[in-house]
Each structure stands twice: as structure tokens, then as C-alpha cells.
C-alpha positions as CSV (number, residue, x, y, z in Angstrom):
1,X,21.1,29.6,-7.1
2,X,20.0,26.3,-8.8
3,X,16.9,24.4,-8.0
4,X,19.0,21.4,-7.5
5,X,21.7,22.9,-5.4
6,X,19.8,25.4,-3.4
7,X,21.2,26.7,-0.1
8,X,19.5,28.4,2.9
9,X,17.9,31.6,1.8
10,X,18.5,34.9,3.6
11,X,14.8,35.2,4.8
12,X,12.9,33.4,7.5
13,X,9.4,32.0,7.4
14,X,7.4,31.7,10.8
15,X,5.9,28.4,11.4
16,X,2.0,28.2,11.2
17,X,0.2,27.1,14.3
18,X,-0.5,23.5,14.7
19,X,-4.4,23.0,14.4
20,X,-6.5,20.0,14.2
21,X,-9.3,18.0,15.9
22,X,-7.2,16.5,18.8
23,X,-3.8,15.4,20.1
24,X,-2.8,11.7,20.7
25,X,0.1,10.7,22.8
26,X,0.1,13.6,25.2
27,X,-1.7,12.5,28.2
28,X,-4.7,14.4,27.1
29,X,-2.9,17.8,26.8
30,X,-3.4,20.1,23.8
31,X,-0.2,21.3,22.3
32,X,0.7,24.4,20.4
33,X,3.9,26.1,19.1
34,X,4.5,28.0,22.3
35,X,4.6,24.9,24.2
36,X,7.3,23.6,21.8
37,X,9.5,26.9,21.7
38,X,13.2,25.9,22.5
39,X,13.0,22.6,20.9
40,X,13.9,21.6,17.4
41,X,10.5,20.4,16.0
42,X,10.2,17.9,13.2
43,X,6.8,17.6,11.5
44,X,6.0,14.3,9.9
45,X,2.9,14.7,7.8
46,X,1.7,11.1,7.4
47,X,-1.3,8.9,6.9
48,X,-1.4,5.3,8.2
49,X,-2.2,3.6,4.9
50,X,1.1,4.7,3.2
51,X,4.1,2.5,3.3
52,X,6.5,5.2,2.8
53,X,5.1,6.9,5.9
54,X,5.6,3.7,7.8
55,X,9.4,3.6,6.6
56,X,9.9,7.1,7.8
57,X,8.4,6.3,11.3
58,X,11.2,3.7,11.5
59,X,13.8,6.0,10.0
60,X,13.0,8.6,12.5
61,X,13.2,6.2,15.6
62,X,17.1,6.5,16.0
63,X,17.0,10.2,15.7
64,X,14.3,10.7,18.3
65,X,16.2,8.5,20.7
66,X,19.8,10.3,20.0
67,X,18.3,13.7,20.4
68,X,15.6,13.2,22.8
69,X,16.4,16.2,24.9
70,X,16.4,18.7,22.0
71,X,14.2,17.1,19.1
72,X,10.4,16.8,19.2
73,X,8.7,15.0,16.5
74,X,5.1,15.8,15.8
75,X,3.1,13.5,13.7
76,X,0.5,15.5,11.7
77,X,-1.9,12.7,10.4
78,X,-3.5,14.1,7.3
79,X,-5.7,11.3,5.9
80,X,-5.9,10.0,2.4
81,X,-8.9,7.6,2.7
82,X,-12.1,8.4,4.6
83,X,-11.5,5.5,7.2
84,X,-8.4,7.2,8.3
85,X,-10.4,10.2,9.5
86,X,-12.0,8.0,11.9
87,X,-10.4,9.0,15.5
88,X,-10.7,5.5,16.5
89,X,-9.0,4.0,13.5
90,X,-6.1,6.6,14.1
91,X,-5.7,5.7,17.7
92,X,-5.5,2.1,16.7
93,X,-2.7,2.8,14.1
94,X,-0.9,5.1,16.6
95,X,-0.7,2.2,19.0
96,X,-0.1,-0.5,16.4
97,X,2.8,1.3,14.8
98,X,4.2,2.1,18.4
99,X,4.5,5.7,17.6
100,X,6.5,7.4,20.6
101,X,5.9,11.0,19.8
102,X,2.7,13.3,19.7
103,X,0.3,13.1,17.0
104,X,-2.0,15.9,15.8
105,X,-5.1,14.5,14.2
106,X,-5.7,16.7,11.1
107,X,-8.9,15.2,9.3
108,X,-9.6,18.5,7.6
109,X,-5.9,18.9,6.3
110,X,-5.8,22.3,7.9
111,X,-2.3,22.1,9.2
112,X,-1.5,20.2,5.8
113,X,-2.5,23.1,3.9
114,X,-0.9,25.7,6.1
115,X,2.6,24.1,5.5
116,X,1.9,23.3,1.8
117,X,2.2,19.6,1.9
118,X,1.4,18.0,-1.2
119,X,2.5,14.3,-0.7
120,X,2.7,11.6,2.0
121,X,5.3,11.5,3.7
122,X,6.4,15.3,4.0
123,X,8.7,16.5,6.7
124,X,9.2,20.1,8.0
125,X,11.8,21.2,10.4
126,X,11.3,24.0,12.7
127,X,14.2,25.9,14.6
128,X,13.8,26.6,18.3
129,X,12.6,30.0,17.6
130,X,9.7,28.6,15.5
131,X,10.9,29.4,12.0
132,X,10.7,26.9,9.1
133,X,14.3,25.9,8.0
134,X,13.7,22.8,5.7
135,X,10.9,21.1,3.5
136,X,11.6,17.4,2.7
137,X,9.4,14.8,0.7
138,X,9.5,11.3,0.7
139,X,11.9,9.0,2.7
140,X,15.7,8.2,3.1
141,X,16.2,11.5,4.7
142,X,17.5,10.3,8.1
143,X,21.4,11.1,7.7
144,X,20.7,14.5,6.3
145,X,18.3,15.5,9.2
146,X,20.9,14.2,11.6
147,X,23.3,16.7,10.0
148,X,20.6,19.6,10.2
149,X,20.0,18.7,13.8
150,X,23.6,19.2,14.6
151,X,23.7,22.4,13.0
152,X,20.8,23.8,14.8
153,X,22.0,22.7,18.1
154,X,25.3,24.4,17.7
155,X,23.6,27.7,16.5
156,X,20.9,27.8,19.0
157,X,23.0,26.8,22.0
158,X,25.2,29.8,21.1
159,X,22.3,31.9,20.9
160,X,20.9,30.6,24.1
161,X,17.6,29.6,22.4
162,X,17.6,25.9,22.7
163,X,16.1,24.4,25.7
164,X,17.2,20.8,26.8
165,X,14.8,18.7,28.5
166,X,12.0,15.9,28.2
167,X,9.5,16.5,25.4
168,X,5.7,16.3,25.6
169,X,5.2,12.6,24.7
170,X,3.1,10.6,27.2
171,X,2.9,6.7,26.5
172,X,-0.5,5.2,26.3
173,X,-1.4,2.2,28.4
174,X,-0.3,-1.4,27.0
175,X,-2.7,-3.7,25.5
176,X,-2.9,-7.2,26.7
177,X,-4.0,-10.2,25.0
178,X,-3.3,-13.4,23.0
179,X,-3.1,-11.5,19.8
180,X,-2.1,-7.9,19.0
181,X,-3.1,-6.4,15.7
182,X,-2.7,-9.8,13.8
183,X,-2.0,-9.6,10.0
184,X,-2.0,-12.8,8.2
185,X,-2.8,-16.3,8.7
186,X,-2.5,-19.7,7.0
187,X,-4.2,-23.0,7.7
188,X,-1.7,-25.9,8.6
189,X,-1.9,-29.5,7.7
190,X,-2.8,-30.6,11.3
191,X,-5.8,-28.6,11.4
192,X,-4.2,-25.7,13.2
193,X,-3.7,-22.2,12.0
194,X,-0.5,-20.2,12.0
195,X,-1.1,-16.4,12.6
196,X,1.4,-13.4,12.0
197,X,0.9,-11.7,15.5
198,X,2.2,-8.5,14.1
199,X,1.7,-6.1,17.2
200,X,3.6,-8.8,19.4
201,X,6.4,-9.4,16.7
202,X,5.8,-13.2,16.7
203,X,4.1,-16.2,15.4
204,X,1.1,-17.8,17.1
205,X,-0.2,-21.3,16.4
206,X,-3.8,-21.7,17.3
207,X,-6.1,-24.7,17.3
208,X,-9.5,-25.0,15.5
209,X,-11.1,-23.2,18.4
210,X,-8.5,-20.5,18.4
211,X,-6.8,-21.4,21.7
212,X,-2.9,-20.8,21.6
213,X,-1.0,-24.1,21.2
214,X,2.4,-22.3,21.0
215,X,4.3,-19.2,20.0
216,X,7.5,-18.7,18.1
217,X,9.5,-15.6,18.7
218,X,10.3,-13.8,21.9
219,X,7.3,-11.2,21.4
220,X,10.1,-8.4,21.4
221,X,10.5,-6.4,18.5
222,X,13.9,-7.1,16.9
223,X,15.9,-9.5,14.5
224,X,17.4,-12.7,15.5
225,X,17.5,-16.2,14.2
226,X,17.4,-19.2,16.6
227,X,14.9,-21.4,18.3
228,X,11.3,-20.6,19.1
229,X,12.2,-18.9,22.4
230,X,15.1,-16.8,21.1
231,X,14.0,-15.6,17.5
232,X,12.9,-12.2,16.9
233,X,10.8,-10.6,14.1
234,X,9.6,-7.0,13.4
235,X,5.8,-6.4,12.5
236,X,5.8,-9.6,10.3
237,X,2.9,-10.1,8.0
238,X,2.4,-12.7,5.4
239,X,3.3,-16.3,5.4
240,X,3.0,-19.3,3.3
241,X,3.7,-23.2,3.9
242,X,5.8,-25.4,1.4
243,X,4.7,-28.5,0.0
244,X,6.0,-31.5,2.3
245,X,8.4,-32.8,-0.2
246,X,10.0,-29.4,-0.8
247,X,10.1,-28.5,2.9
248,X,11.9,-32.0,3.6
249,X,14.3,-30.8,0.9
250,X,15.2,-27.4,2.1
251,X,14.8,-28.0,5.9
252,X,11.8,-25.6,6.7
253,X,8.1,-25.6,6.4
254,X,7.0,-22.0,6.3
255,X,8.5,-18.8,4.8
256,X,7.4,-15.5,6.5
257,X,7.4,-11.9,5.3
258,X,9.3,-10.1,8.0
259,X,8.0,-6.6,7.0
260,X,9.9,-4.1,8.9
261,X,13.3,-6.1,9.1
262,X,12.9,-6.3,5.2
263,X,13.6,-9.9,5.1
264,X,12.3,-13.3,4.2
265,X,12.4,-15.6,7.2
266,X,12.2,-19.7,7.5
267,X,10.3,-21.6,10.2
268,X,10.8,-25.3,10.9
269,X,7.7,-26.4,12.4
270,X,9.0,-29.4,13.8
271,X,11.8,-27.8,15.9
272,X,10.5,-24.0,16.0
273,X,13.9,-23.0,14.5
274,X,13.8,-19.6,12.6
275,X,16.3,-18.5,9.9
276,X,16.9,-15.9,7.4
277,X,16.2,-16.5,3.5
278,X,16.6,-13.3,1.8
279,X,17.3,-9.8,2.7
280,X,20.1,-8.1,4.4
281,X,18.0,-5.8,6.7
282,X,18.7,-2.6,4.7
283,X,15.6,-1.4,2.9
284,X,16.0,-1.6,-0.8
285,X,15.8,1.4,-2.9
286,X,16.1,1.3,-6.7
287,X,19.5,1.1,-7.9
288,X,20.7,4.6,-8.8
289,X,22.0,3.9,-12.2
290,X,19.2,1.7,-13.3
291,X,16.6,3.8,-11.5
292,X,17.5,7.0,-13.7
293,X,17.3,4.7,-16.8
294,X,14.0,3.2,-15.5
295,X,15.4,-0.2,-15.9
296,X,15.1,-2.7,-13.4
297,X,17.0,-6.1,-13.5
298,X,14.8,-9.2,-13.5
299,X,17.4,-11.4,-11.8
300,X,18.9,-9.9,-8.7
301,X,21.1,-13.0,-7.8
302,X,21.3,-16.0,-5.6
303,X,23.2,-14.5,-2.8
304,X,19.9,-13.8,-1.3
305,X,20.9,-12.7,2.2
306,X,23.0,-9.9,0.7
307,X,20.2,-8.4,-1.3
308,X,18.1,-5.7,-0.1
309,X,14.4,-5.9,0.3
310,X,11.7,-3.5,1.2
311,X,8.7,-4.2,3.3
312,X,7.6,-7.7,1.8
313,X,4.0,-7.8,2.9
314,X,2.8,-11.2,1.6
315,X,4.2,-14.5,0.3
316,X,2.6,-17.1,-1.5
317,X,3.9,-20.7,-2.8
318,X,3.6,-21.0,-6.5
319,X,3.3,-24.5,-8.2
320,X,6.3,-23.7,-10.4
321,X,8.4,-23.9,-7.1
322,X,8.9,-20.0,-6.6
323,X,7.5,-18.2,-3.7
324,X,5.8,-15.0,-5.0
325,X,6.4,-11.9,-2.7
326,X,4.2,-8.7,-2.5
327,X,7.2,-6.2,-2.1
328,X,5.1,-3.2,-0.8
329,X,8.0,-1.0,-0.3
330,X,9.0,-0.8,-3.9
331,X,5.5,-1.4,-5.4
332,X,6.8,-4.7,-7.3
333,X,6.0,-8.3,-7.2
334,X,9.3,-10.5,-6.5
335,X,9.9,-14.1,-6.7
336,X,12.3,-16.1,-4.5
337,X,13.4,-19.7,-5.2
338,X,13.8,-21.9,-2.2
339,X,16.0,-24.4,-3.8
340,X,18.7,-22.0,-5.3
341,X,17.8,-18.9,-3.3
342,X,17.5,-16.9,-6.4
343,X,15.8,-13.6,-6.0
344,X,14.1,-11.6,-9.0
345,X,11.4,-9.1,-10.1
346,X,8.5,-11.0,-11.0
347,X,6.5,-7.8,-12.2
348,X,6.5,-3.9,-11.8
349,X,8.8,-1.1,-12.7
350,X,8.7,0.2,-9.1
351,X,6.6,3.1,-10.0
352,X,3.6,3.7,-8.1
353,X,0.2,3.7,-9.6
354,X,-2.0,1.5,-11.6
355,X,-0.8,0.4,-15.0
356,X,-1.6,-2.8,-16.7
357,X,0.1,-4.6,-19.5
358,X,3.6,-6.5,-19.7
359,X,5.1,-7.5,-16.3
360,X,8.2,-5.2,-16.9
361,X,6.1,-2.2,-17.8
362,X,3.2,-2.6,-14.9
363,X,2.8,-0.2,-12.1
364,X,1.7,-1.4,-8.6
365,X,0.9,0.5,-5.3
366,X,1.8,-1.3,-2.2
367,X,0.4,-4.8,-3.0
368,X,-0.5,-6.4,0.3
369,X,-2.2,-9.6,-0.4
370,X,-1.6,-12.6,-2.6
371,X,-3.8,-15.6,-3.7
372,X,-3.5,-18.6,-6.3
373,X,-5.9,-19.8,-8.9
374,X,-4.2,-22.4,-10.9
375,X,-1.0,-20.6,-12.1
376,X,-2.6,-17.1,-11.9
377,X,-1.9,-14.7,-9.1
378,X,-4.6,-12.6,-7.6
379,X,-3.3,-9.4,-5.8
380,X,-4.8,-7.0,-3.2
381,X,-3.2,-3.7,-4.4
382,X,-3.9,-1.5,-1.5
383,X,-3.0,1.9,-2.3
384,X,-5.0,1.8,-5.8
385,X,-7.9,0.2,-3.8
386,X,-7.8,-2.4,-6.5
387,X,-8.0,-6.0,-7.1
388,X,-5.4,-7.1,-9.7
389,X,-4.3,-10.2,-11.2
390,X,-1.0,-11.6,-13.1
391,X,-1.6,-14.3,-15.8
392,X,1.1,-16.7,-15.4
393,X,2.4,-19.6,-17.8
394,X,4.9,-22.1,-16.8
395,X,6.0,-20.0,-14.0
396,X,6.5,-16.8,-15.8
397,X,4.3,-13.6,-15.6
398,X,2.6,-13.1,-18.9
399,X,0.5,-9.8,-18.3
400,X,-0.9,-7.7,-15.4
401,X,-4.4,-6.9,-15.3
402,X,-7.0,-5.1,-13.1
403,X,-10.5,-6.5,-12.2
404,X,-11.5,-3.7,-9.8
405,X,-10.0,-0.2,-9.3
406,X,-9.0,2.9,-11.3
407,X,-6.2,4.7,-9.7
408,X,-4.2,5.9,-6.6
409,X,-6.8,8.4,-5.6
410,X,-10.2,6.5,-6.3
411,X,-11.9,4.4,-3.7
412,X,-15.4,3.8,-2.2
413,X,-17.7,1.2,-1.3
414,X,-20.0,0.2,-4.2
415,X,-20.9,-3.1,-5.6
416,X,-22.1,-3.8,-9.0
417,X,-20.4,-4.1,-12.2
418,X,-16.7,-4.3,-12.0
419,X,-15.8,-1.3,-13.8
420,X,-18.0,0.9,-11.3
421,X,-17.3,-0.9,-8.2
422,X,-15.0,0.4,-5.6
423,X,-12.7,-1.0,-2.9
424,X,-11.2,1.0,-0.1
425,X,-7.5,-0.1,0.7
426,X,-8.0,-3.9,0.6
427,X,-5.1,-6.0,2.1
428,X,-6.2,-9.7,1.8
429,X,-7.5,-11.9,-1.0
430,X,-8.6,-15.6,-1.2
431,X,-10.0,-17.7,-3.9
432,X,-13.3,-19.3,-3.2
433,X,-14.2,-23.0,-4.2
434,X,-16.2,-21.7,-7.1
435,X,-13.1,-19.4,-8.2
436,X,-14.6,-16.3,-7.4
437,X,-12.4,-14.2,-5.2
438,X,-12.9,-12.9,-1.7
439,X,-11.2,-9.4,-0.8
440,X,-10.5,-8.5,2.7
441,X,-11.5,-4.7,2.0
442,X,-9.9,-3.3,5.2
443,X,-10.9,0.4,5.3
444,X,-14.6,-0.5,4.4
445,X,-14.6,-3.2,7.3
446,X,-15.9,-5.8,4.7
447,X,-15.4,-8.9,2.7
448,X,-16.2,-8.5,-1.0
449,X,-16.5,-11.0,-3.7
450,X,-15.7,-10.7,-7.2
451,X,-17.0,-13.1,-9.7
452,X,-14.9,-13.3,-12.9
453,X,-17.5,-15.1,-14.8
454,X,-19.9,-12.2,-14.5
455,X,-17.5,-9.4,-13.7
456,X,-19.6,-8.3,-10.8
457,X,-18.9,-7.4,-7.1
458,X,-21.1,-8.0,-4.1
459,X,-20.5,-7.9,-0.2
460,X,-20.1,-11.2,1.7
461,X,-19.9,-9.5,5.2
462,X,-19.5,-6.0,6.7
463,X,-19.1,-4.3,10.1
464,X,-15.6,-5.7,10.6
465,X,-12.7,-3.7,12.1
466,X,-9.9,-3.5,9.5
467,X,-10.0,-7.1,8.2
468,X,-6.3,-7.6,6.9
469,X,-6.6,-11.1,5.7
470,X,-9.2,-13.8,4.5
471,X,-9.0,-17.7,3.7
472,X,-11.3,-20.5,3.3
473,X,-12.0,-22.7,6.3
474,X,-14.4,-25.6,6.7
475,X,-17.3,-25.6,9.3
476,X,-18.1,-28.4,11.6
477,X,-20.7,-29.4,8.8
478,X,-17.9,-29.6,6.2
479,X,-19.2,-26.4,4.2
480,X,-16.7,-23.7,3.2
481,X,-16.9,-20.6,5.6
482,X,-14.7,-17.5,5.6
483,X,-11.8,-17.1,8.2
484,X,-11.1,-13.4,8.6
485,X,-8.2,-11.8,10.5
486,X,-10.0,-8.9,12.1
487,X,-7.0,-6.9,13.0
488,X,-8.4,-4.2,15.3
489,X,-10.5,-6.5,17.3
490,X,-7.2,-8.7,17.6
491,X,-8.9,-12.0,16.6
492,X,-9.9,-14.6,13.9
493,X,-13.5,-14.9,13.2
494,X,-15.4,-17.3,11.1
495,X,-18.3,-16.1,8.8
496,X,-20.6,-18.4,6.9
497,X,-20.6,-17.6,3.0
498,X,-24.0,-16.2,2.5
499,X,-26.3,-17.9,-0.1
500,X,-27.0,-14.4,-1.4
501,X,-24.6,-11.8,-1.0
502,X,-25.3,-8.2,-0.2
503,X,-25.2,-5.4,-2.7
504,X,-24.0,-2.3,-1.4
505,X,-23.7,1.3,-2.8
506,X,-22.2,3.8,-0.5
507,X,-20.8,5.8,-3.2
508,X,-17.4,6.3,-4.9
509,X,-15.2,8.9,-3.7
510,X,-11.7,10.3,-4.5
511,X,-8.9,11.6,-2.1
512,X,-10.1,15.2,-1.3
513,X,-7.0,17.3,-1.3
514,X,-7.0,21.0,-2.0
515,X,-7.0,21.7,-5.8
516,X,-4.1,24.1,-7.0
517,X,-5.5,26.6,-9.5
518,X,-3.3,26.9,-12.4
519,X,-3.4,28.6,-15.8
520,X,-4.0,27.0,-19.0
521,X,-0.8,27.0,-21.3
522,X,2.7,27.1,-20.2
523,X,3.2,26.0,-16.6
524,X,6.6,25.7,-15.0
525,X,7.6,22.7,-12.7
526,X,10.3,23.4,-10.3
527,X,11.5,20.6,-7.9
528,X,14.1,21.8,-5.2
529,X,16.8,19.5,-4.0
530,X,19.9,20.1,-1.8
531,X,22.2,17.3,-0.9
532,X,22.5,16.8,2.7
533,X,25.9,18.2,4.3
534,X,28.7,15.5,3.5
535,X,27.0,14.5,0.3
536,X,27.2,15.6,-3.3
537,X,25.2,15.0,-6.3
538,X,26.4,11.8,-8.1
539,X,27.2,13.1,-11.6
540,X,29.4,10.1,-12.6
541,X,27.1,8.9,-15.3
542,X,25.6,12.3,-16.2
543,X,22.9,14.2,-14.7
544,X,21.8,12.5,-11.6
545,X,18.4,14.1,-11.3
546,X,15.2,12.9,-13.1
547,X,11.5,14.2,-13.6
548,X,8.6,11.8,-14.8
549,X,5.3,13.7,-15.4
550,X,2.0,12.5,-16.8
551,X,-1.6,13.4,-16.0
552,X,-5.1,12.2,-15.4
553,X,-6.8,12.6,-17.9
554,X,-4.2,12.1,-20.5
555,X,-5.6,15.3,-22.3
556,X,-4.6,17.5,-19.6
557,X,-1.1,17.5,-21.0
558,X,-0.6,18.9,-24.5
559,X,3.2,18.9,-23.9
560,X,6.0,18.3,-21.3
561,X,5.0,14.7,-20.1
562,X,7.3,11.7,-20.1
563,X,10.7,11.4,-18.5
564,X,13.9,13.4,-18.7
565,X,16.8,14.4,-16.6
566,X,16.8,17.7,-14.7
567,X,14.3,18.9,-11.9
568,X,12.5,21.5,-14.1
569,X,10.1,21.2,-16.8
570,X,7.8,23.4,-18.8
571,X,4.4,21.8,-19.3
572,X,1.6,22.9,-21.5
573,X,-1.8,22.6,-20.0
574,X,-4.9,22.0,-22.2
575,X,-7.5,24.8,-21.8
576,X,-10.3,22.5,-23.0
577,X,-9.7,20.3,-19.8
578,X,-11.3,21.9,-16.6
579,X,-9.5,19.8,-14.1
580,X,-7.2,16.8,-13.4
581,X,-4.3,15.4,-11.5
582,X,-0.7,15.9,-12.5
583,X,1.6,12.7,-11.6
584,X,5.1,13.9,-10.9
585,X,8.0,11.7,-9.8
586,X,11.3,13.3,-9.0
587,X,14.6,11.5,-8.4
588,X,18.0,12.6,-7.3
589,X,21.2,10.4,-6.6
590,X,23.9,11.7,-4.3
591,X,27.0,10.1,-2.6
592,X,29.1,10.8,0.3
593,X,31.6,13.4,-0.6
594,X,32.2,17.0,-0.5
595,X,30.7,19.5,-3.1
596,X,33.4,20.2,-5.7
597,X,35.5,17.2,-4.9
598,X,35.6,13.6,-6.3
599,X,33.4,10.9,-5.0
600,X,35.6,8.4,-2.8
601,X,35.8,4.8,-3.6
602,X,33.2,2.7,-2.0
603,X,31.3,5.9,-1.1
604,X,27.5,5.2,0.2
605,X,25.4,6.5,-2.3
606,X,21.6,7.5,-1.8
607,X,18.6,7.7,-4.2
608,X,16.0,10.3,-3.2
609,X,12.6,9.9,-4.8
610,X,9.0,11.2,-4.3
611,X,5.8,10.7,-6.1
612,X,3.3,13.6,-6.0
613,X,-0.4,13.5,-7.3
614,X,-1.3,17.1,-7.6
615,X,-5.1,17.8,-8.1
616,X,-5.4,21.0,-10.3
617,X,-8.1,23.1,-11.6
618,X,-7.7,25.5,-14.6
619,X,-8.3,29.2,-13.8
620,X,-7.1,32.2,-15.7
621,X,-6.2,33.9,-12.3
622,X,-4.2,30.7,-11.4
623,X,-0.4,30.0,-10.8
624,X,1.9,29.6,-13.8
625,X,4.5,27.7,-11.7
626,X,4.6,24.8,-9.4
627,X,7.3,24.7,-6.8
628,X,7.9,21.1,-5.0
629,X,10.5,20.3,-2.5
630,X,12.2,16.8,-2.8
631,X,14.8,18.3,-0.3
632,X,14.4,22.0,0.1
633,X,16.6,23.6,2.8
634,X,15.8,27.4,3.7
């Protein structure tokens, strides 16, 4: 049995009990596995900062609806950041993302450890008798899960162990108000503000006193072009206004990042008309042939509405005439030309992490906020808790740089010198009149300030509830003030820029996950992958699997790093390094077709990918093999 084409083993593993602090979406009831017996149970290990986890929530919705009488999804929330362990913050996230299944709050990662989860998202399937039948990591598994559910239905109906009927989900009370979990905002020339009212799936225009002037969009989640009363959005986020001359030329004034629809939308402020500029509604995955070679095309074409995008989170008009897009779902920065409809990759390989240098070699991690200073672009890179910037000349990216932040698992609330300072999942950024940079430091509930001249960090405001955006406004006296989108209080607030900022030091932290004890010397990496029923590995251009491995610190790996085909690798770990993190990216390409047969013309193809950061500590009694599941079926 190979690691890449494993089938169900002839043994069964009993599922571990679901343990945590509390349950949400159950009407106050505490669930256990016995209460779920007779149902197919899908455990979704997630954390609400993670864009891949949010993608999976949307992938699972059709399955939950189709199999509502036999399938119960249980979200196991296992937090990455300290803020995500706050029960109030989790409850807000469950409401914000309209999660319609029970959620177990697992702040101490008890259930995470019991099921051997090593990455967000991880999916585990339990059969109606309470046995584990599959481990999956990453996103893109909906089709395979559907096939597996059908198999389990047939098997357990025949055995009499499948119980049909309603599941344990209980809907919470709906929230009322003008805004619901607003994301981003911009100032308009008329003195009003246009707000991405994400939780209501619409745009709201507010006057200077934050009174509602009008709304654009039905307020119901969906996708539709049309006038202000019929258009639909889906968890829209960033927006940017075009210069008046360009707006007249192209026929619209504002571009919107329609995040969950994976599209860029246009808005004509005079008529309220909404259109589609880019994106076909299909979430973008890296092209399978280019992905296995790690080559990303710069120019994606001018047929913009037939190009796939992935969770555009913010947009920014650049003086070159391009609109810069924070493409959170692929960890890249894109560009869109309103005149030609050309879509291109502006910077980033698509690999998740923090890596500076040439634009075509840089790594980002769920970039979520953009701001302009001259030609240069400031970026709130949320998953690395970093403030990044792109040096731009004549409209082209020259280099990617980091001002604050060190990596995917480092965060905190610390001011001072930038190399020691820490943020926690920032989402917004703005350039202040003195060219310093304000950062909506979302999970610290603060607005931070970076001074490029002194390379120091201070705090302008704290005590906020998940600020998602910040911009510069003008007070009644004409002085600049901060306008903050405070997402979890569902409002915009003005905050004076203090003459002397605070200096806060609440420490630097790292994501706390159990460390795997490993032996020094040779260490085997094995990633399991089984193509779903009805698919086969896409071997038309050679081996369709790939591993990319590196470490922090680099000295941890004496041999075995780099990128190569296959899903197994022998590493050599340095006995002189006590601990560190192994960074492992696995990919596998499969297409519709039967194993052993030819792939039909025009067959749909799928790229499966997962990134793991595995904390390890060297121990003479530790393991000599690490087994990971990209898609493992028992």
C-alpha cells in the first residue's frame, strides 16, 4: 500500500470523546459522542483567523444542507491566537460567519490533540458507530466528502446503524442594527463614508454623523448584479474609490472586494448600479501544472470575469492606474486594470509565510489591508501578524519588505523598536499625515503606529473590539483624527490622535501547540493521500505530488529541505538544535477519472494542498517518523 494511494485499512479506530470548555449553537446543551451516535459526524478543526478555515465553512454548507438528516458537522474551535481563546470573541465569530452547526470551544486544544490534528483546517469523519474513517487536511475536499458520505449511508443503512432525523443545531437569536460586523470603510468626496457592511452583505453610505443615507444591496447573502435594491454581495470587505476622470471613463466610481463571492464588483454611486469586474465565482487554486513547478504567471489575462480569484480582502487604487488587490485566499497581491480588465499577480508566490525580497519570490500570509504612501504600498499581513510594504517604481513592484513581524506563529502586544515589536492579526492600515503608519491591530483591540524614520512602534488607542480598518478623518476643528471600523461593536468610531502615544509591553508570544518529540538524525516524513472516488492522480506531466520542506531555525535541517516530487522524504535533524518548527507543504493533483484509466478530455482537475508548521523538540526517545494526512482514508 503506497502513501499516495492508500485505501481503507482493515482495522477500526474508535473516536475520542469531544471535550472542551463549552458548546455553542446547541441551545445550551452539552453534547457528547453518544448523543451523535447513528449520525455521520464531520469534525471540522478550525480557528476563526484562518482564511482556509473560512473557505471550508462555505464548502461544507451544501453538504450540510443536502445530508441534513444524516450528517452532523461539529466545528471544533482550536485557537491559534490568544484572542481567539476569548469565549466572547468566538461567539461573535460563530455569529459573524453564520455557522449553522454545533461548535465545541476547545481553547486548551484537548480534542485537537486527541484527534492528532496538526494544521488548520483539519477534517475528521466518524461513521454512525463512532469509528474514524477519514482524516483530511486543507480545503477542496467537498466532492470527495460527498462520495464518502454516500458510501457510509449505503453501508450503515444496510446494517441498521444509520438514524435519520434532525441534528442538534439550535439557531441563536438574530442581531438587529444599522451595521453588522462591518469590515472596511472609505471616505467619499461628498463628505460621507461608504462602509462594507459585511454581516448584512451590503454597502451602507453614512453621513459625517454616522447616520444612514442609503444602502446598496438587498442585505441577503448571494450574488447578483443590478440596481441598489436588487444587487447581492457575500461578506464583502475592502473598497476603493477611483479618481473622477477614470470613473467617468469606465462608468463606475467604486471597486468592492466581494470576498466570499471571489469577485471584484463595481458600483456607480450616482445610479446605485452594481456590476462584476473580475472573478468567475469559482475559488482560485494555483494552476496544477504551474503549482508543481512553483511558477506563477504574472499576467493572467484580460478576460477578467472568466478568471478565478480567491477571497479578495482589500482593494486600493494606485496612481499607476492599477487597482491593487490583497488576495487573501492565495496569499498574494494581485493587480487589476480598470481600463483593460487585465488581471495580474503583483507580488507573491502563493506560499504562506513571511519571506521578503523579489516580488516573484515573496511569501505573504492572508494579507488583509492596504494603504498608499506615494507609490509604495503598506500591507497588513494578518496571519504573520506583520506590517509589510512593497517598494513600487513606475507602477511595478520592486521589492517586498517587512517593518514589523517575524513569522506565522509569532505575535504579541509589544511596542518599542520594530524588530522587537509584536502585533496580533492586524487587518487594516492607513498612512498618517506625517507618513507614519497606523495599523488596525485587530486581535489586540488596538490601533498601533509605526514610525519609519525611527523604526519604532507605539500604541495610539486600545480597548477596542476587533478593529478591522482605520483611516484618517478630520475633526470639527480641522485636525486629523482616526476613524476606526470597530467590527465587534458594529460601529465606526472617531479617536483623536494623541500627542504622546502609549508604550505598551504585554509581551511576545508564539502559537502554543504541543511539540512533537523527535530523534536527531534521520527522520521520515510521510504524507498520506488517497484520491476521492471518481478521481485519479493526474500523472500526465509526471509525478503529480510534491513536498516542500524547510525549518525555523534553518540550522535544524542538515539535509532533506527544499522542493521535490513525491510525498515521502528523509530529513536529517541537527542534534545541536534543541527545538524548532518544521514547515511542510504537500500538494497532490487529481482529475476526474477512474484509477487505471485515461483522464477524459476536459475532465475537471483538482489541486489538494496543505501547509503544516510542526513544532518539534529533539529527544533521544522521540519519534523517527512523522505521518501527516493530506487526504487519508482508513
